[in-house]
TORPA-4810 file (N, C-alpha, C, O; in nm, 3 decimals):
<nodes>
NODE_1_-6.091_9.220_14.295_-6.186_9.232_14.406_-6.241_9.094_14.440_-6.263_9.011_14.352_A
NODE_2_-6.263_9.070_14.568_-6.315_8.938_14.606_-6.460_8.922_14.567_-6.535_9.019_14.561_P
NODE_3_-6.501_8.798_14.538_-6.642_8.767_14.513_-6.707_8.734_14.646_-6.648_8.667_14.731_D
NODE_4_-6.831_8.780_14.664_-6.903_8.759_14.789_-7.034_8.688_14.758_-7.108_8.729_14.669_I
NODE_5_-7.062_8.582_14.833_-7.188_8.510_14.819_-7.251_8.496_14.958_-7.183_8.516_15.059_V
NODE_6_-7.378_8.463_14.963_-7.448_8.459_15.092_-7.502_8.321_15.127_-7.551_8.302_15.238_T
NODE_7_-7.494_8.224_15.036_-7.545_8.090_15.066_-7.437_7.986_15.036_-7.343_8.010_14.961_T
NODE_8_-7.454_7.870_15.098_-7.360_7.761_15.075_-7.359_7.715_14.931_-7.254_7.686_14.875_G
NODE_9_-7.479_7.709_14.872_-7.488_7.665_14.732_-7.411_7.758_14.640_-7.339_7.714_14.550_E
NODE_10_-7.426_7.888_14.663_-7.355_7.987_14.582_-7.204_7.976_14.601_-7.127_7.997_14.508_E
NODE_11_-7.163_7.942_14.723_-7.020_7.931_14.752_-6.956_7.821_14.669_-6.846_7.839_14.616_A
NODE_12_-7.024_7.707_14.657_-6.971_7.595_14.579_-6.965_7.632_14.431_-6.866_7.604_14.363_V
NODE_13_-7.071_7.693_14.382_-7.076_7.732_14.241_-6.967_7.834_14.210_-6.897_7.821_14.110_I
NODE_14_-6.954_7.935_14.294_-6.855_8.040_14.271_-6.712_7.985_14.282_-6.624_8.028_14.208_K
NODE_15_-6.690_7.891_14.373_-6.557_7.829_14.385_-6.519_7.759_14.256_-6.404_7.765_14.212_A
NODE_16_-6.615_7.692_14.194_-6.587_7.622_14.068_-6.562_7.721_13.955_-6.475_7.700_13.871_E
NODE_17_-6.639_7.830_13.953_-6.627_7.929_13.844_-6.496_8.008_13.854_-6.426_8.025_13.754_E
NODE_18_-6.465_8.054_13.973_-6.354_8.148_13.992_-6.222_8.078_14.023_-6.115_8.127_13.985_V
NODE_19_-6.228_7.962_14.091_-6.108_7.892_14.138_-6.017_7.989_14.215_-5.903_8.012_14.174_Q
NODE_20_-6.066_8.046_14.325_-5.989_8.147_14.399_-5.867_8.088_14.469_-5.857_7.966_14.485_P
NODE_21_-5.776_8.175_14.509_-5.658_8.129_14.583_-5.695_8.085_14.724_-5.629_7.999_14.783_D
NODE_22_-5.803_8.145_14.779_-5.842_8.115_14.917_-5.988_8.154_14.936_-6.039_8.244_14.870_L
NODE_23_-6.056_8.083_15.029_-6.196_8.113_15.058_-6.212_8.143_15.207_-6.167_8.066_15.291_I
NODE_24_-6.277_8.256_15.238_-6.318_8.287_15.375_-6.463_8.242_15.388_-6.552_8.300_15.325_L
NODE_25_-6.487_8.139_15.469_-6.618_8.076_15.474_-6.684_8.095_15.611_-6.632_8.048_15.712_M
NODE_26_-6.798_8.164_15.612_-6.875_8.176_15.736_-6.941_8.041_15.764_-7.010_7.986_15.677_D
NODE_27_-6.920_7.989_15.883_-6.978_7.858_15.916_-7.130_7.861_15.907_-7.190_7.765_15.859_I
NODE_28_-7.192_7.971_15.951_-7.338_7.979_15.956_-7.395_8.049_15.833_-7.469_8.146_15.846_M
NODE_29_-7.363_8.000_15.714_-7.421_8.057_15.593_-7.569_8.022_15.583_-7.614_7.921_15.638_L
NODE_30_-7.644_8.107_15.514_-7.784_8.077_15.491_-7.796_7.983_15.371_-7.696_7.951_15.306_S
NODE_31_-7.918_7.940_15.344_-7.940_7.849_15.232_-7.962_7.707_15.280_-7.966_7.683_15.401_G
NODE_32_-7.975_7.613_15.188_-8.003_7.474_15.224_-7.881_7.405_15.284_-7.896_7.311_15.362_E
NODE_33_-7.761_7.451_15.250_-7.641_7.395_15.309_-7.563_7.506_15.380_-7.555_7.618_15.330_I
NODE_34_-7.507_7.474_15.495_-7.432_7.575_15.569_-7.288_7.582_15.518_-7.251_7.515_15.422_D
NODE_35_-7.208_7.664_15.584_-7.071_7.684_15.539_-6.986_7.558_15.549_-6.897_7.536_15.468_G
NODE_36_-7.014_7.475_15.650_-6.936_7.352_15.666_-6.963_7.255_15.552_-6.870_7.198_15.496_V
NODE_37_-7.090_7.237_15.518_-7.124_7.148_15.407_-7.068_7.201_15.276_-7.021_7.125_15.192_T
NODE_38_-7.075_7.333_15.259_-7.016_7.394_15.138_-6.866_7.366_15.133_-6.811_7.333_15.028_A
NODE_39_-6.799_7.380_15.248_-6.655_7.353_15.254_-6.626_7.206_15.227_-6.525_7.175_15.163_A
NODE_40_-6.712_7.116_15.274_-6.695_6.973_15.248_-6.696_6.946_15.098_-6.612_6.873_15.045_E
NODE_41_-6.793_7.007_15.029_-6.804_6.986_14.884_-6.686_7.049_14.810_-6.634_6.990_14.715_Q
NODE_42_-6.644_7.165_14.853_-6.528_7.231_14.791_-6.401_7.151_14.815_-6.319_7.136_14.725_I
NODE_43_-6.386_7.098_14.937_-6.269_7.017_14.971_-6.264_6.891_14.886_-6.156_6.849_14.843_H
NODE_44_-6.381_6.831_14.861_-6.387_6.706_14.784_-6.361_6.729_14.635_-6.310_6.640_14.566_A
NODE_45_-6.398_6.848_14.585_-6.392_6.870_14.440_-6.277_6.960_14.395_-6.228_6.945_14.283_R
NODE_46_-6.235_7.052_14.480_-6.135_7.149_14.437_-6.022_7.159_14.539_-6.042_7.135_14.658_F
NODE_47_-5.906_7.195_14.493_-5.791_7.211_14.582_-5.778_7.359_14.619_-5.689_7.429_14.571_D
NODE_48_-5.870_7.406_14.707_-5.874_7.546_14.745_-5.872_7.556_14.898_-5.958_7.495_14.962_I
NODE_49_-5.779_7.629_14.956_-5.775_7.643_15.102_-5.893_7.724_15.154_-5.936_7.821_15.091_P
NODE_50_-5.944_7.685_15.272_-6.059_7.751_15.333_-6.024_7.795_15.475_-5.965_7.718_15.552_V
NODE_51_-6.061_7.919_15.509_-6.054_7.968_15.647_-6.198_7.988_15.693_-6.276_8.055_15.626_I
NODE_52_-6.232_7.930_15.808_-6.367_7.946_15.861_-6.378_8.073_15.945_-6.288_8.106_16.023_F
NODE_53_-6.488_8.143_15.927_-6.522_8.259_16.009_-6.638_8.219_16.099_-6.737_8.163_16.051_L
NODE_54_-6.627_8.247_16.228_-6.735_8.206_16.317_-6.740_8.293_16.442_-6.636_8.334_16.494_T
NODE_55_-6.860_8.320_16.487_-6.879_8.388_16.615_-6.909_8.284_16.722_-6.870_8.298_16.838_A
NODE_56_-6.979_8.179_16.681_-7.013_8.071_16.771_-7.050_7.949_16.689_-7.115_7.960_16.585_Y
NODE_57_-7.009_7.833_16.737_-7.050_7.707_16.674_-7.051_7.600_16.782_-6.962_7.595_16.866_A
NODE_58_-7.154_7.512_16.779_-7.160_7.405_16.878_-7.052_7.300_16.848_-6.990_7.303_16.741_D
NODE_59_-7.031_7.209_16.941_-6.924_7.110_16.931_-6.940_7.021_16.808_-6.842_6.988_16.741_E
NODE_60_-7.063_6.983_16.777_-7.089_6.898_16.661_-7.049_6.969_16.532_-6.987_6.909_16.444_K
NODE_61_-7.085_7.097_16.522_-7.052_7.174_16.402_-6.901_7.191_16.389_-6.847_7.183_16.278_T
NODE_62_-6.833_7.214_16.501_-6.688_7.230_16.498_-6.619_7.101_16.454_-6.519_7.104_16.382_L
NODE_63_-6.674_6.986_16.497_-6.617_6.858_16.455_-6.635_6.840_16.305_-6.545_6.791_16.236_R
NODE_64_-6.752_6.879_16.255_-6.775_6.873_16.110_-6.679_6.964_16.036_-6.624_6.928_15.932_R
NODE_65_-6.659_7.084_16.090_-6.570_7.181_16.027_-6.427_7.127_16.023_-6.358_7.141_15.922_A
NODE_66_-6.383_7.066_16.132_-6.247_7.012_16.139_-6.224_6.905_16.033_-6.115_6.894_15.978_K
NODE_67_-6.327_6.826_16.005_-6.315_6.718_15.907_-6.290_6.768_15.765_-6.243_6.692_15.680_A
NODE_68_-6.320_6.895_15.739_-6.297_6.950_15.605_-6.154_6.999_15.587_-6.119_7.052_15.481_T
NODE_69_-6.072_6.982_15.689_-5.930_7.021_15.686_-5.911_7.168_15.651_-5.843_7.200_15.553_E
NODE_70_-5.971_7.258_15.731_-5.957_7.402_15.704_-5.815_7.450_15.732_-5.738_7.383_15.801_P
NODE_71_-5.781_7.565_15.677_-5.648_7.622_15.695_-5.646_7.728_15.805_-5.547_7.800_15.821_Y
NODE_72_-5.755_7.738_15.879_-5.759_7.831_15.990_-5.901_7.863_16.034_-5.997_7.836_15.962_G
NODE_73_-5.912_7.921_16.155_-6.039_7.969_16.208_-6.019_8.114_16.250_-5.916_8.148_16.308_Y
NODE_74_-6.115_8.198_16.220_-6.108_8.339_16.259_-6.235_8.373_16.336_-6.345_8.363_16.282_L
NODE_75_-6.218_8.413_16.462_-6.333_8.443_16.546_-6.383_8.586_16.523_-6.305_8.680_16.518_L
NODE_76_-6.515_8.599_16.511_-6.576_8.732_16.500_-6.592_8.791_16.640_-6.618_8.716_16.734_K
NODE_77_-6.578_8.921_16.657_-6.532_9.017_16.555_-6.380_9.013_16.542_-6.309_8.985_16.639_P
NODE_78_-6.332_9.040_16.423_-6.187_9.039_16.401_-6.149_9.170_16.332_-6.233_9.236_16.270_Y
NODE_79_-6.021_9.207_16.343_-5.976_9.330_16.278_-5.894_9.296_16.154_-5.868_9.180_16.125_N
NODE_80_-5.856_9.398_16.080_-5.784_9.378_15.954_-5.652_9.305_15.973_-5.614_9.221_15.891_D
NODE_81_-5.581_9.336_16.082_-5.451_9.274_16.107_-5.468_9.123_16.129_-5.391_9.043_16.077_K
NODE_82_-5.569_9.086_16.208_-5.595_8.945_16.233_-5.631_8.873_16.104_-5.589_8.759_16.081_E
NODE_83_-5.708_8.939_16.020_-5.747_8.880_15.892_-5.625_8.861_15.803_-5.607_8.756_15.741_L
NODE_84_-5.540_8.964_15.795_-5.419_8.956_15.712_-5.328_8.842_15.758_-5.275_8.768_15.675_D
NODE_85_-5.310_8.830_15.889_-5.223_8.724_15.942_-5.281_8.586_15.910_-5.207_8.496_15.871_I
NODE_86_-5.411_8.570_15.927_-5.475_8.441_15.900_-5.461_8.402_15.753_-5.434_8.286_15.720_S
NODE_87_-5.479_8.500_15.665_-5.467_8.473_15.522_-5.323_8.438_15.485_-5.298_8.343_15.411_I
NODE_88_-5.228_8.516_15.538_-5.086_8.488_15.509_-5.046_8.349_15.557_-4.978_8.276_15.485_D
NODE_89_-5.088_8.313_15.677_-5.053_8.182_15.732_-5.117_8.069_15.652_-5.055_7.966_15.628_M
NODE_90_-5.243_8.089_15.611_-5.314_7.986_15.535_-5.248_7.964_15.399_-5.229_7.850_15.356_A
NODE_91_-5.214_8.073_15.331_-5.152_8.060_15.200_-5.012_7.998_15.211_-4.971_7.921_15.125_L
NODE_92_-4.939_8.034_15.317_-4.806_7.975_15.338_-4.818_7.823_15.363_-4.745_7.744_15.304_Y
NODE_93_-4.911_7.785_15.450_-4.932_7.643_15.479_-4.973_7.567_15.354_-4.927_7.456_15.329_K
NODE_94_-5.061_7.628_15.276_-5.108_7.565_15.152_-4.993_7.545_15.054_-4.982_7.439_14.991_Y
NODE_95_-4.907_7.645_15.041_-4.791_7.636_14.952_-4.695_7.526_14.997_-4.648_7.448_14.915_T
NODE_96_-4.667_7.521_15.126_-4.575_7.420_15.179_-4.632_7.279_15.163_-4.558_7.186_15.129_M
NODE_97_-4.761_7.264_15.186_-4.824_7.132_15.171_-4.820_7.087_15.025_-4.800_6.968_14.998_E
NODE_98_-4.839_7.181_14.932_-4.833_7.145_14.790_-4.692_7.102_14.750_-4.675_7.008_14.672_N
NODE_99_-4.592_7.170_14.805_-4.454_7.131_14.776_-4.426_6.992_14.830_-4.358_6.912_14.765_K
NODE_100_-4.479_6.962_14.949_-4.460_6.830_15.008_-4.529_6.723_14.924_-4.474_6.615_14.902_L
NODE_101_-4.651_6.753_14.878_-4.724_6.658_14.795_-4.649_6.630_14.665_-4.641_6.516_14.619_K
NODE_102_-4.592_6.736_14.605_-4.515_6.719_14.482_-4.392_6.634_14.506_-4.357_6.549_14.425_E
NODE_103_-4.326_6.658_14.620_-4.208_6.581_14.655_-4.243_6.434_14.677_-4.171_6.345_14.630_S
NODE_104_-4.353_6.409_14.749_-4.395_6.272_14.774_-4.436_6.202_14.644_-4.408_6.083_14.626_E
NODE_105_-4.501_6.275_14.554_-4.539_6.217_14.425_-4.416_6.181_14.343_-4.411_6.076_14.280_K
NODE_106_-4.316_6.271_14.344_-4.192_6.244_14.272_-4.124_6.122_14.331_-4.075_6.036_14.258_W
NODE_107_-4.120_6.115_14.464_-4.058_6.002_14.534_-4.127_5.871_14.496_-4.060_5.774_14.461_F
NODE_108_-4.259_5.869_14.504_-4.333_5.747_14.475_-4.319_5.706_14.329_-4.304_5.588_14.298_A
NODE_109_-4.325_5.805_14.239_-4.312_5.775_14.096_-4.174_5.719_14.063_-4.162_5.624_13.985_T
NODE_110_-4.071_5.778_14.122_-3.935_5.732_14.099_-3.916_5.589_14.148_-3.863_5.505_14.075_T
NODE_111_-3.958_5.561_14.272_-3.940_5.428_14.328_-4.027_5.324_14.258_-3.994_5.205_14.256_L
NODE_112_-4.139_5.369_14.203_-4.226_5.276_14.132_-4.170_5.235_13.997_-4.207_5.131_13.943_S
NODE_113_-4.081_5.318_13.942_-4.031_5.293_13.807_-3.899_5.216_13.804_-3.856_5.172_13.697_S
NODE_114_-3.833_5.199_13.921_-3.705_5.131_13.919_-3.724_4.980_13.923_-3.831_4.930_13.959_I
NODE_115_-3.620_4.907_13.885_-3.630_4.761_13.874_-3.620_4.686_14.004_-3.667_4.572_14.013_G
NODE_116_-3.560_4.746_14.107_-3.548_4.679_14.236_-3.678_4.691_14.316_-3.757_4.783_14.295_D
NODE_117_-3.698_4.596_14.406_-3.812_4.602_14.496_-3.777_4.695_14.612_-3.666_4.690_14.666_A
NODE_118_-3.872_4.779_14.651_-3.849_4.877_14.758_-3.966_4.876_14.856_-4.082_4.884_14.817_V
NODE_119_-3.932_4.867_14.983_-4.031_4.882_15.091_-3.978_4.988_15.186_-3.861_4.983_15.226_I
NODE_120_-4.062_5.084_15.224_-4.025_5.186_15.322_-4.111_5.170_15.446_-4.228_5.133_15.437_A
NODE_121_-4.052_5.198_15.563_-4.126_5.187_15.688_-4.115_5.317_15.767_-4.033_5.403_15.736_T
NODE_122_-4.199_5.329_15.869_-4.184_5.441_15.962_-4.089_5.399_16.074_-4.030_5.291_16.066_D
NODE_123_-4.074_5.481_16.176_-3.977_5.452_16.281_-4.022_5.338_16.373_-3.946_5.293_16.459_K
NODE_124_-4.145_5.291_16.355_-4.192_5.176_16.432_-4.177_5.046_16.352_-4.210_4.937_16.401_K
NODE_125_-4.127_5.059_16.228_-4.111_4.941_16.144_-4.239_4.901_16.072_-4.250_4.788_16.025_G
NODE_126_-4.335_4.992_16.064_-4.460_4.965_15.993_-4.449_5.018_15.850_-4.393_5.125_15.827_L
NODE_127_-4.502_4.942_15.757_-4.486_4.975_15.615_-4.564_5.100_15.577_-4.683_5.112_15.605_I
NODE_128_-4.495_5.193_15.512_-4.558_5.317_15.464_-4.561_5.324_15.312_-4.640_5.399_15.254_T
NODE_129_-4.476_5.244_15.246_-4.470_5.246_15.099_-4.414_5.113_15.049_-4.327_5.053_15.112_F
NODE_130_-4.466_5.070_14.935_-4.414_4.951_14.870_-4.432_4.967_14.720_-4.543_4.993_14.674_M
NODE_131_-4.325_4.951_14.643_-4.338_4.970_14.498_-4.390_4.842_14.432_-4.392_4.737_14.495_N
NODE_132_-4.432_4.850_14.305_-4.493_4.735_14.238_-4.403_4.611_14.234_-4.453_4.499_14.246_P
NODE_133_-4.272_4.630_14.219_-4.182_4.514_14.214_-4.184_4.440_14.348_-4.186_4.317_14.352_V
NODE_134_-4.184_4.516_14.458_-4.193_4.453_14.590_-4.325_4.379_14.606_-4.330_4.272_14.666_A
NODE_135_-4.431_4.436_14.552_-4.561_4.370_14.557_-4.562_4.238_14.481_-4.618_4.139_14.527_G
NODE_136_-4.498_4.238_14.363_-4.492_4.116_14.281_-4.413_4.006_14.352_-4.454_3.890_14.350_E
NODE_137_-4.300_4.043_14.413_-4.216_3.942_14.477_-4.277_3.889_14.606_-4.273_3.768_14.632_L
NODE_138_-4.332_3.978_14.688_-4.387_3.935_14.817_-4.528_3.876_14.805_-4.571_3.799_14.891_T
NODE_139_-4.600_3.913_14.697_-4.737_3.869_14.683_-4.837_3.956_14.757_-4.955_3.922_14.766_G
NODE_140_-4.788_4.070_14.810_-4.875_4.162_14.881_-4.897_4.287_14.797_-4.804_4.336_14.732_W
NODE_141_-5.020_4.339_14.797_-5.041_4.468_14.733_-5.026_4.579_14.837_-5.034_4.555_14.958_N
NODE_142_-5.005_4.699_14.788_-4.978_4.812_14.875_-5.090_4.833_14.977_-5.063_4.861_15.094_M
NODE_143_-5.213_4.820_14.934_-5.327_4.846_15.022_-5.328_4.750_15.140_-5.352_4.792_15.253_K
NODE_144_-5.302_4.622_15.115_-5.302_4.522_15.222_-5.180_4.535_15.312_-5.188_4.511_15.433_D
NODE_145_-5.066_4.574_15.253_-4.940_4.579_15.329_-4.926_4.705_15.414_-4.851_4.706_15.511_A
NODE_146_-4.997_4.810_15.378_-4.983_4.938_15.447_-5.009_4.924_15.597_-5.109_4.867_15.640_L
NODE_147_-4.915_4.979_15.676_-4.923_4.981_15.823_-4.903_4.845_15.889_-4.923_4.831_16.010_N
NODE_148_-4.865_4.745_15.811_-4.831_4.616_15.870_-4.683_4.613_15.908_-4.603_4.687_15.851_K
NODE_149_-4.647_4.528_16.005_-4.507_4.509_16.039_-4.436_4.452_15.917_-4.487_4.362_15.851_K
NODE_150_-4.319_4.505_15.886_-4.249_4.463_15.766_-4.219_4.314_15.769_-4.212_4.250_15.664_V
NODE_151_-4.202_4.256_15.888_-4.173_4.114_15.899_-4.290_4.027_15.853_-4.269_3.911_15.816_S
NODE_152_-4.412_4.081_15.854_-4.528_4.007_15.806_-4.526_3.995_15.654_-4.577_3.898_15.598_E
NODE_153_-4.468_4.094_15.589_-4.469_4.099_15.442_-4.336_4.050_15.385_-4.332_3.978_15.285_V
NODE_154_-4.227_4.092_15.448_-4.093_4.056_15.403_-4.039_3.946_15.493_-3.966_3.972_15.589_F
NODE_155_-4.076_3.823_15.462_-4.040_3.706_15.543_-3.924_3.635_15.476_-3.941_3.575_15.370_N
NODE_156_-3.805_3.640_15.537_-3.687_3.580_15.475_-3.620_3.478_15.566_-3.623_3.491_15.689_I
NODE_157_-3.560_3.376_15.504_-3.485_3.273_15.575_-3.348_3.257_15.511_-3.327_3.298_15.396_I
NODE_158_-3.255_3.198_15.585_-3.123_3.171_15.531_-3.131_3.056_15.431_-3.196_2.955_15.457_N
NODE_159_-3.066_3.073_15.319_-3.073_2.976_15.210_-3.017_2.839_15.251_-3.064_2.735_15.205_M
NODE_160_-2.916_2.840_15.338_-2.848_2.716_15.375_-2.908_2.652_15.500_-2.934_2.531_15.503_D
NODE_161_-2.930_2.732_15.603_-2.979_2.677_15.730_-3.130_2.667_15.738_-3.183_2.594_15.822_T
NODE_162_-3.201_2.740_15.651_-3.348_2.746_15.650_-3.403_2.812_15.777_-3.521_2.797_15.809_R
NODE_163_-3.318_2.885_15.849_-3.362_2.954_15.970_-3.394_3.100_15.937_-3.339_3.156_15.843_K
NODE_164_-3.484_3.163_16.015_-3.518_3.304_15.991_-3.395_3.394_16.000_-3.308_3.373_16.084_P
NODE_165_-3.389_3.493_15.912_-3.279_3.590_15.913_-3.312_3.700_16.012_-3.429_3.733_16.031_V
NODE_166_-3.210_3.758_16.075_-3.232_3.863_16.173_-3.319_3.974_16.116_-3.320_3.999_15.995_E
NODE_167_-3.390_4.039_16.203_-3.478_4.148_16.164_-3.394_4.270_16.123_-3.345_4.345_16.207_N
NODE_168_-3.380_4.287_15.990_-3.296_4.396_15.940_-3.349_4.533_15.980_-3.272_4.622_16.015_L
NODE_169_-3.480_4.548_15.976_-3.541_4.677_16.007_-3.513_4.716_16.152_-3.476_4.830_16.180_I
NODE_170_-3.530_4.620_16.242_-3.506_4.648_16.384_-3.360_4.687_16.406_-3.330_4.776_16.485_A
NODE_171_-3.269_4.620_16.336_-3.127_4.651_16.354_-3.095_4.792_16.303_-3.022_4.867_16.368_R
NODE_172_-3.149_4.827_16.187_-3.125_4.961_16.132_-3.181_5.068_16.224_-3.116_5.169_16.249_V
NODE_173_-3.302_5.046_16.275_-3.364_5.144_16.365_-3.286_5.156_16.495_-3.274_5.265_16.550_L
NODE_174_-3.234_5.045_16.544_-3.163_5.045_16.672_-3.022_5.103_16.659_-2.978_5.180_16.744_H
NODE_175_-2.952_5.063_16.552_-2.812_5.103_16.538_-2.791_5.223_16.446_-2.685_5.286_16.448_E
NODE_176_-2.891_5.255_16.365_-2.880_5.369_16.274_-2.779_5.349_16.163_-2.721_5.447_16.115_G
NODE_177_-2.757_5.225_16.122_-2.659_5.195_16.018_-2.724_5.127_15.900_-2.834_5.073_15.910_I
NODE_178_-2.654_5.130_15.785_-2.699_5.055_15.669_-2.657_4.909_15.687_-2.542_4.882_15.723_T
NODE_179_-2.748_4.817_15.661_-2.720_4.674_15.677_-2.728_4.607_15.541_-2.827_4.621_15.469_V
NODE_180_-2.622_4.534_15.506_-2.625_4.461_15.380_-2.517_4.508_15.286_-2.438_4.596_15.322_G
NODE_181_-2.512_4.452_15.164_-2.612_4.356_15.115_-2.605_4.221_15.187_-2.498_4.170_15.217_P
NODE_182_-2.723_4.165_15.213_-2.734_4.035_15.279_-2.759_3.929_15.173_-2.859_3.933_15.101_V
NODE_183_-2.668_3.835_15.162_-2.678_3.730_15.061_-2.730_3.600_15.121_-2.754_3.591_15.241_N
NODE_184_-2.746_3.500_15.036_-2.790_3.366_15.078_-2.922_3.370_15.153_-2.940_3.299_15.252_H
NODE_185_-3.014_3.452_15.106_-3.145_3.461_15.169_-3.255_3.423_15.071_-3.243_3.442_14.950_T
NODE_186_-3.362_3.370_15.126_-3.479_3.332_15.047_-3.600_3.408_15.100_-3.625_3.409_15.220_I
NODE_187_-3.672_3.470_15.011_-3.797_3.538_15.046_-3.911_3.438_15.034_-3.929_3.373_14.931_L
NODE_188_-3.988_3.427_15.141_-4.108_3.343_15.138_-4.226_3.433_15.103_-4.271_3.512_15.186_I
NODE_189_-4.277_3.420_14.981_-4.387_3.505_14.936_-4.517_3.468_15.008_-4.524_3.368_15.079_A
NODE_190_-4.619_3.549_14.988_-4.746_3.531_15.058_-4.810_3.396_15.029_-4.878_3.339_15.115_R
NODE_191_-4.787_3.343_14.906_-4.845_3.213_14.869_-4.750_3.096_14.897_-4.779_2.983_14.860_D
NODE_192_-4.637_3.125_14.965_-4.544_3.019_14.999_-4.431_3.001_14.899_-4.339_2.923_14.924_G
NODE_193_-4.436_3.070_14.787_-4.330_3.061_14.686_-4.197_3.108_14.747_-4.194_3.207_14.821_T
NODE_194_-4.090_3.037_14.715_-3.958_3.073_14.766_-3.875_3.139_14.656_-3.860_3.083_14.547_E
NODE_195_-3.822_3.258_14.684_-3.747_3.335_14.584_-3.613_3.375_14.643_-3.609_3.446_14.744_I
NODE_196_-3.501_3.331_14.582_-3.370_3.375_14.631_-3.351_3.524_14.602_-3.380_3.572_14.492_P
NODE_197_-3.301_3.597_14.703_-3.287_3.743_14.688_-3.156_3.793_14.746_-3.093_3.727_14.829_I
NODE_198_-3.116_3.910_14.702_-3.017_3.993_14.770_-3.095_4.106_14.834_-3.195_4.150_14.777_D
NODE_199_-3.054_4.155_14.950_-3.129_4.265_15.011_-3.039_4.346_15.102_-2.939_4.297_15.155_N
NODE_200_-3.077_4.472_15.120_-3.009_4.560_15.215_-3.110_4.662_15.268_-3.214_4.687_15.207_N
NODE_201_-3.077_4.720_15.382_-3.167_4.816_15.445_-3.086_4.935_15.495_-2.973_4.920_15.541_A
NODE_202_-3.146_5.054_15.484_-3.077_5.176_15.524_-3.174_5.268_15.599_-3.294_5.266_15.572_A
NODE_203_-3.122_5.348_15.692_-3.209_5.439_15.767_-3.256_5.557_15.682_-3.183_5.603_15.594_P
NODE_204_-3.377_5.605_15.708_-3.428_5.730_15.650_-3.418_5.833_15.762_-3.478_5.816_15.868_I
NODE_205_-3.344_5.940_15.738_-3.322_6.038_15.844_-3.386_6.172_15.812_-3.399_6.210_15.695_T
NODE_206_-3.426_6.243_15.916_-3.479_6.379_15.903_-3.363_6.476_15.894_-3.246_6.436_15.900_A
NODE_207_-3.395_6.605_15.881_-3.291_6.707_15.865_-3.189_6.707_15.978_-3.071_6.733_15.954_D
NODE_208_-3.233_6.679_16.100_-3.143_6.684_16.215_-3.078_6.548_16.245_-3.015_6.531_16.350_R
NODE_209_-3.093_6.455_16.154_-3.029_6.325_16.170_-3.111_6.223_16.245_-3.066_6.110_16.264_G
NODE_210_-3.232_6.259_16.288_-3.318_6.164_16.358_-3.370_6.059_16.259_-3.411_6.093_16.148_N
NODE_211_-3.368_5.934_16.299_-3.417_5.827_16.212_-3.570_5.828_16.215_-3.631_5.816_16.321_I
NODE_212_-3.630_5.840_16.098_-3.777_5.843_16.089_-3.832_5.721_16.017_-3.954_5.709_15.998_I
NODE_213_-3.744_5.631_15.975_-3.790_5.512_15.906_-3.675_5.436_15.844_-3.558_5.468_15.865_G
NODE_214_-3.709_5.335_15.767_-3.609_5.251_15.701_-3.655_5.223_15.558_-3.774_5.205_15.532_V
NODE_215_-3.560_5.220_15.465_-3.590_5.178_15.329_-3.520_5.045_15.305_-3.400_5.031_15.330_V
NODE_216_-3.596_4.949_15.258_-3.547_4.814_15.233_-3.549_4.790_15.082_-3.652_4.809_15.017_L
NODE_217_-3.434_4.750_15.026_-3.422_4.726_14.882_-3.380_4.581_14.859_-3.285_4.533_14.921_V
NODE_218_-3.449_4.512_14.771_-3.414_4.372_14.743_-3.444_4.339_14.597_-3.519_4.410_14.530_F
NODE_219_-3.384_4.231_14.550_-3.401_4.191_14.409_-3.402_4.040_14.397_-3.339_3.970_14.476_R
NODE_220_-3.475_3.991_14.298_-3.481_3.848_14.267_-3.351_3.807_14.198_-3.315_3.864_14.095_D
NODE_221_-3.281_3.709_14.255_-3.155_3.663_14.194_-3.166_3.518_14.145_-3.066_3.446_14.138_I
NODE_222_-3.288_3.476_14.114_-3.310_3.338_14.071_-3.222_3.300_13.952_-3.158_3.195_13.952_S
NODE_223_-3.219_3.387_13.849_-3.139_3.357_13.730_-2.991_3.352_13.764_-2.921_3.261_13.718_E
NODE_224_-2.943_3.447_13.842_-2.802_3.448_13.879_-2.765_3.325_13.960_-2.657_3.268_13.939_R
NODE_225_-2.851_3.283_14.050_-2.824_3.166_14.132_-2.820_3.040_14.046_-2.739_2.950_14.069_K
NODE_226_-2.909_3.035_13.946_-2.913_2.921_13.857_-2.780_2.908_13.781_-2.727_2.798_13.765_C
NODE_227_-2.729_3.021_13.734_-2.601_3.021_13.662_-2.488_2.980_13.755_-2.402_2.900_13.717_V
NODE_228_-2.489_3.033_13.876_-2.383_2.999_13.973_-2.385_2.852_14.007_-2.280_2.789_14.020_E
NODE_229_-2.506_2.795_14.023_-2.518_2.653_14.054_-2.462_2.566_13.942_-2.394_2.466_13.966_D
NODE_230_-2.492_2.605_13.818_-2.442_2.530_13.702_-2.290_2.536_13.692_-2.226_2.437_13.657_K
NODE_231_-2.233_2.654_13.723_-2.089_2.668_13.719_-2.021_2.581_13.824_-1.914_2.526_13.801_L
NODE_232_-2.086_2.571_13.942_-2.029_2.490_14.049_-2.033_2.342_14.015_-1.950_2.264_14.062_R
NODE_233_-2.132_2.303_13.933_-2.147_2.162_13.895_-2.039_2.117_13.796_-2.010_1.997_13.785_E
NODE_234_-1.980_2.213_13.725_-1.878_2.177_13.624_-1.746_2.139_13.688_-1.650_2.106_13.618_K
</nodes>
């Protein structure tokens, strides 16, 4: 049987005690905090989907409600069928979002643990992800690099001519092909340090084949280059 409370304060307490699968929250709850504030606190502390129930709410209250990322709104008066549909849709959305979060966590953990440097971008060429190795080589941390043009972070020149190398990300986005491996390149780190690298870039595609971004993979080849230089000297 569902638990029923009448104040915002009780709603937060009961959410912590029961950890329900879903909460139907009246926006205009009585008590010192209304339903929106209760939902804000629940959203911040617990991973529980909320559907708002409302007969009327002013624009300011609706904006506050939207900020709590609710899983639906149900207008009063409503019938059982409308309630059932809203609950089914909210639980389905919640399940799908959790699966996506798990997938993204697995993706980030995997890329963070590999030895190569990895940078991912969106379809505009703006950085959406960078693993620790990429951060070490470029001198940029993820927080600073996020949403920047990849060319600002991944600045490379030709080892022999010292001229800028073509924009790999732009080429992948335009042609939809994997580019590389590109050799004889030097990465100019944020502090000006020069690091010889190998690198390649490949498109990230959606289910229907649409390109939604690019993944750039590169590695420090300083030791290998040093050995090659010594061999050439003999």
